[in-house]
N, C-alpha and C positions, 0 to 999 in steps of 0.2 A: 217847598213852595215858599215864595217870598225870600227876601234877603236875610242871610244870617250875618248880622252886623259884627264886625270885630269887637265892638263894645260889649256884645252879648258874651262872647268867649271870655273877655276880660272880667265881666261881671260874674261869670261862673267860677272863675278862679278865686275871686274875693268872697263869694258867699259859699258857706260850707254845704248848704242844701238849698235848692230852689224848688219849691213845691208849686206846680202850676194847677190852678183850679180847673174844673170841668168847663168845657166850652160847649158850643151847640152840638158837637158830635159826641159829647158826654164820654170823653176819654180822660181818666185820671191818671196822671203819671208823675213821677218824681225824677229829677235829674240832679246829679252832683258831679264834682270833679275831684279826682284823686290828686295827691301831692305831685305826681309825675306828669300831670296834664291830661290823663286819660278821662274822658267824659263817659259817665254811666247813666243810662236811662232805665227806669223800672216802671213796667206797665202791669199792675196786678190784674189777674183774671183767674178767679177762684172757682170756675165752673168744673174743672177737672184737675187732678194732681199731676199736671204736666207743665213743662216749661219749654220756651223757645229761647235759646241763647245765641246771640249773633255778635260777631266782632266785625266792625267796619273800619277800613282804612281809607283815608282821603287820598287815594291814588287810583287813576284810571288810565285808559288808553290815551286820553288827551294830555297826559303828563309825560309821555314818552318823548325822548329826543328824536330827531330825524335819524332815520336809519336803523332804529331800534323798535319799530312797531311790532306789537305782539308780545313785548317783554313782560308787561304787567299780567296779562292772561297766562303766560308761560309760568311766571312766578306763582300764580294761584295753584297751578297743577303741582308744582314742585313742593309746596308747603305740606303735601301729604306724603312726602318721601321719608321723613324721619328726623329725629333729633338725637342728642346724647343719650336720652332715656328711652325713646321709642323707636323701634326698628322700622325701616321703610315699609310702608303699607299698613302698619299696625293701627294708626290713628283711627281709621274708620272701623276696623275690626273691633277695637275696644268699645267704641260707641255702640256698635251693633250687638255686641255680647251683652250689654247692659240694657238692651231693648230699644235703643234710640236709632235715629238716622241722622246723617250729616251730609253737607255738600258745600259748595261755594259758587260764586259767580262774579264776573267782572263786567264793568260797564265803562262808559266814556270817562266817568268821574270818580268811581270808587271800586273797591274790591271788598267783598263780604264773605264770611264764613259762618255757618250755622249748624246748630245741633237741636233736634227736638227729642226730648227725653223725659222720663219720669222725674218728678221733682227732687227726689232723694239723691239723684245722680248729678245735680247741678254742680256741686263742688268738683266732681270728676271732670266734667267738660271744661270748667274754668281752669283747672290745673293743666289740662291738656293744651288748651289755647295759650295760656301764659308760657308754657314750655316752648311752643313753637314760635312765639313772638321773639324769644330771646336765644333759642338754641338750635336753630335750623342747621342741619348738616347735609351738604350735598357733595356729590363726586362728579367727576366728568362723566362717568358711566351713567349716573342718574339723569344728567342733562341730555346726554345723547339718546337714551331710551325714551325719555318723555318728549323729546323734540319730534320724534317720529309720530307720537301720539298726537301732538298739536298739529303737525302737518296733515295727518289723516283726518283730523276733526275739521280743518279748513276745507279739505277736498270734499268731505261728506256734506257739511252744512252750507258751503258756499259755491264751490267750483262745480259740484255735481247737480246744483239746483239752479236753473236759469233765472228764476225769480229772485233768489237771493243774490245771485251774481249781478243781476240788473239793478237791484236796490243798492248794492255796494257802489256800483259805478255812478249811479244817480246821485247818491249822497256825496261822493267824491267831487262831482261837478257842482254841487250846491254850495259847498264851503270852498271859497278861493284860497284863504290863508289860515283860517283857524284849524286847529288839530282835530276837530270833530269830523273832518273829511276822511280821516284814517279809519279803517275797520278795527273793531276791538280785537279780533283774532290776529290782526296783523297782515301785512302784505307778505306773500310767500317768500319773496327774495330776501326780506328782512328776517323772517322767521328762521329760514335755513341757516343764517349766520349768527344766530344768538348763542352766547357763550355762558359758561359758568360765572365769569367775571361780570358779565352784564347783569345777570339776575341778582347776584350777591350785592352789587351796588345799589340796586333798587330795594333790596331787602334791608340793607343797613340804613338807607336814607328814609324810607317811608314806613317800614314796619317797626315803629317806635311808639311808646305809649301816648305821647303828646299828639300823635297823628291818628289815634285810633278812638273809636266810640264802641262801647259795649252796650247792647240793648238786651234786656231780659224781660220777656213777657210770659205771664203765667201765674201759677199758684205760689206766689211769693209775696213778701212784704218788702218795702224799701229797706227796712233795718236788716232783714236777712241778707239781702243782696249786697248791702254796703259792707257788712262784715266779711263776706266771702271776697268781695272786690278788694278790700283792704288787705286780706290775707294773700290772695293770689296775684293781683295785678299791681298793687301799690308799690311793691318792692322792685318792680322791673325798672331798670335804669333807661334813660333815653340815649339812643345811639346817635341822634342828630336832633337839631332843632326842627320844629314843625315847619316844613317847606312852604315857602310862598308859592301861590299857584297863579303865576303870570302866564298867560297864553296870548299868542298873537291874535288880536281882534280882527274881525272881518273888515275889509275896507268898504267904503260906500259902494253899493250896488250900482253898476253903470249899464249892464246889458243882460237881457234874458239869455239863457243858455239852453241848448237842445241836444239830446243824444238819441241815437237810434241803434238798438242792438238786435241782431238776428241770431237765433239759436235753433238748431234742429230739434231741440228738446221741448221747445215752446209749442204748446197745443193751439193757442189762440192769441191774437193780438191783445195787448194790455197797455193802457195809457196811465201814466202817473205824472203828477206835477207837484213839486215841493217848493215851499217858500221858506226863507229864513225869517224866523219869528222871535220875539222876546220870550224868555223863559219866565216862570213864576218868580224866580229870584231877581231878574233884571227888569221885569215889566213895571210900568208906572201905573199907579192907581189900580183900576179894575181891568186893565188891558188883557192880561193873561186869562182871567176868568171869563171875560167876554169872548176870547178866542175859543175857550173850552165849550162855551154855550153854542157858539156859531158852528163849530165843527160837528157837534152833536145834532143840531137842528138841520144843518146842511147835508150831512151824509152819515148819520149814526144808525141807520137801519132802513127797513122797508117802508117806513112812514116818513122818512126824511125828504127834504126838498129835492135833492138831486135824484134820488131813487124815483120819487113819485113823477117828477117831470121827465126825466130821460128814459126811464125804463117803462113806467106804466102808461104815461100819456103820450109821449112822442115816439117811444119805441126805437130810439136810436142807440140804446145801450142794453146789454144783457145784465149789467151790474154796474153800480156806481156808488161812491161813498167818499167820505172825508174824515179827517182826524186831526187833532192837535196834540203834539208831544211837547209838553212844557216843563218837565221835571229835571232836565239837565241843568247844569250849573250856569252856563254862559249864554246859550242860545236854545230856542225851541225850534220846532219844525211844524208847519201847517201843511198837510198833504191832501191831495185829491186824486182819486183813482177811478178808472172806468174800463169796462170791456165793451167794445162796439157790438151791436147786434149784427147778425149775419147780413152781409151786403151793404152795410153802412160804411161810407168812406171815413177815413180817419179825420180828414179836415172838417167834415160836418159834425163829428162828435165833439171835437175841440171847440168849434164855434158855439154849439149849444151849451157846453159847460161855461164858456165865457159869457154867454148871455145870462145864464143864472147868476154868475158872480156879479155882473154889472147890476142886476136887479137887487141883489143883497147889499151892494155898496150904496145904492140909491135909497132903498126903502127899509132895509134891515129885515127882521123876521116879524111876522104878524103876531099880535098880542097873545092869541090863544096858543100858538105853537111855542112862543117864548116861555110862557108859563109852564106848559106841559114839559118842555125840555129841561128847565131848571129843576122841576120836581123830580124828573126821571134821574138826572145826574146826582142829586142829593141822596135819593133812595139807594142808588147803586153804591155810593160811597159808604152809606150807613150799613148796608148789607156786607160790604167787604170787611168792615171792622169786626164782624162776627168771627173772623178767623184770627186766631192768636198769631199765626205766622205773618198774616197780612199786617196786623198792628205793628209788629216788630219791624217789618220791612218798610212800611210807610215812613215811620219816624227815623229809622236808621238811614234810609236813602236821603231823606230831606237834610239831615244833619251832615251827612258825608258829602253832600253837594253844596254845603255852606248856606243852606236855607234854615228856617227857624221852626221851632216847635209851634210857636204861636201862629204862624202862617198855615200850618197843617190844621190846627184846631179851629181856626177862623174860616176855613175854606168854604164851608157850606153857607155861612153867613154872607160871605162876599159873592158867592154864586147868586144868592137870592137878591143881591142888590143890583145885579147887572140889568141895565136897561137897553132899550132898542138903540138909543143914541150911543151907548157904549159899544154896541156890536158894530154899528155903522162906522164909527171912528176907528175901531180896531181893524175892521176889514179894509177900510181905505188906507190905513197905515201899512198893513202887511201884505195884502194881496196885490202887490205891484209887479208887473212883468219883469222889471229890472232885477228884482230880488228873487227870481225863480229859476227853476230848471224844469224843463218838460222833457219826458222821454217816452219812447215806444219800445216795448219788447215784442218782437215779431217772429213768427215761425220762419225758419230758413227755407228758401225755395228748394225744391227736390235736388237740383244740380249742386247747390251750395251745401246742402245736407250731406250729400254723398262725398263731396270733397273734404268736408270737415271730418267725416267718419274715417276716411282714408288717412287723413293727417294724424288723427288720434291713434290709429292702428300703427303708424310708423313710429310715433313717439313711444308707444308701449314696447315696440320691438327694440328700439335704441336703448331703452332703460334695462332691458333684460339681456342685451347682447353682451358677451364676455369681453 
């Protein structure tokens, strides 16, 4: 959340230890930078003798070149294949034998690896991660085998789910030029052609200490973590300079876009509209915080404005909601979704949604709802911090997206400052038709469904034919 200024990174290099005081969310943490540029964040939590250890790399799907979509996600999988010391597949087995669990995930802006394990085994997982930062070993066989896993993952999570497929196409229509239009898992045509050379180039360029952040939350002290980091991570050499993250910006929005997707697997019509919005990092003043409050008040549950108006009072929708996603590095997304009630025409549902939006842009949110919404958002954030894993993830994701620790710690204070005037200004700035894409996911007519089924059957036969 909010901008991670380059001056902050420079300051961390100059200061041996930067101790940040507790803010309104009452999180005490320490951050320091090793001599090779790796940033380390320590969040003490002494409620149980357990630690969550995470390594974040500032590389995500938006950093891939054209024609190589899916490479970052593919590399995430391949990091479990093995090193000079660890045989393929042994990494997770070692963690499990010591009573821990591990996994990894990729987003538009970062890739992260984590282990949750008893405190006494923190040196072990640090040694394992340091090893695969520097010593990954892959073969063509590893790549070919894992490539089939990636392709099947895309089929299962996206191509076999009409809602996921619809969301992917809607997002691709929302961003005209910026790489956020690409799916994190990659387009299938690109994924099928990824090679060992492709992933090793990404590995050498991005998996380098100066481009990494280590976050340790749990039953530790900053001094303990610093000693271990100096032992395992500080000796690692950089294989490349920290890459600049320049991405093609979105051009000025000139026209609203619409898509309609019919799928035999869709059970009911669904409407969704997306707007390009500022992220917490790029927003000015309280704009991002105002969008967060607006989305919660407008469509955050059964008591929200959209739900009460469209579902309860007017009965034109079976369900309706809204959300704001503002934690990505370059842009955020403001979304609205609804399912029409039986017999309600699509045009009428969109008209009623537009009417509610016009009211919000003219009058904002009433004072009681505004107060209640801000309190609910703050309470949810505080409850989330009860999780050790959530603590590590919140701060790691912010830093890996080039946002600041201060922005996270001040979040609830800024939410409390949001006024109705802020909400109106943010709504008028973001909820413009020209910056949106609207889409309908519709059940396919019976005849079209039968034709699709026949085509899919022919494709399966062609794949298995000798």
